[in-house]
N, C-alpha and C positions, 0 to 999 in steps of 0.2 A: 233307641233312635236308629232309624235306617241310614244307610250310607247315601252320600250324595250321588245323584245320577252322573254317570261317567259321560264325558264329552270327548269324542275323538278329534284329532287335528283335522282341519278341512283343507284338502289338497286341490279342490276344484276339478275333480275327475268327471262328474256328470250330475244329472238331475237327482238321481237317487241319493248320492252322497250329500248334495245340497239339502235335500228334503230331510235327511237324517240329522244333519248338522243343525238346521233350524229347529227341528223337534227337540233335539237334545239341549240346545240353549234354552228353549222355552221351559223344558222340564226342570233343568237346573235352577232357573230363575224362580220357578214356582217352589221348589224345594227350599231355596234360600229366602223365600218371602219377598222376592224382588220382581215378581211378574209384571208390575206396573212401572218398573224403573228402567226406562229405555237406555239411559246412559250406563247404568250398571251392566246391562246385557251386552251392550256394545264394547265396554271395557273388558268384560269377561271373555268375550269372543275374540278380541284382537290378537292375543298371543297364540291362538289356535289356528290362525291362517298359516299355511305352509306351502312352500314351493311356488307354483304359478298362481295359486290363490293369494299368497302373501304379496306377490308382485301386483296383482290386480287390486287388492285391498289398499296397498300403499298409494296407488294412483287415484283413489277416490277422493273427492273433496272432504275436507275435515268435518264439515257439518254432517256428512253421511257416515263417516267412520265413527262419530261420537253419538249417534242416535240409532238405536236398534231398529226402530220402525223404518227409517230410511235405508239402513243397511240391509234389512231383510228384503225390502223391495228391490234394492240393487242386486242382491244375490239371486232373487227369482227372475229378474230381467236377464242376468248374465247366464244362469243355468236353468232355463225353462224346462218344463216337462216335454218329453219327446213323444209325439203321437197322441193317442187317446189315453189319458190318465184318469180313469174312473175308479181307481183303487181307494 
């Protein structure tokens, strides 16, 4: 059995870190068989917010913190791509 995909703490540095965090949460959820479980993903991600990202996460409404679909949208709104991101 392969190892679980590693997920780094999210510090809220920039778009690239945000992108990597979202991709890592999605990969881990898939590995765990939880890819359709939005509450599981939000709960898994919660302790990984660090520093200014933790401050930001704490100020989100509870319904956003508890639902990965809403949380992912909030992440992308807060840390959008800079410039032309066709990668």
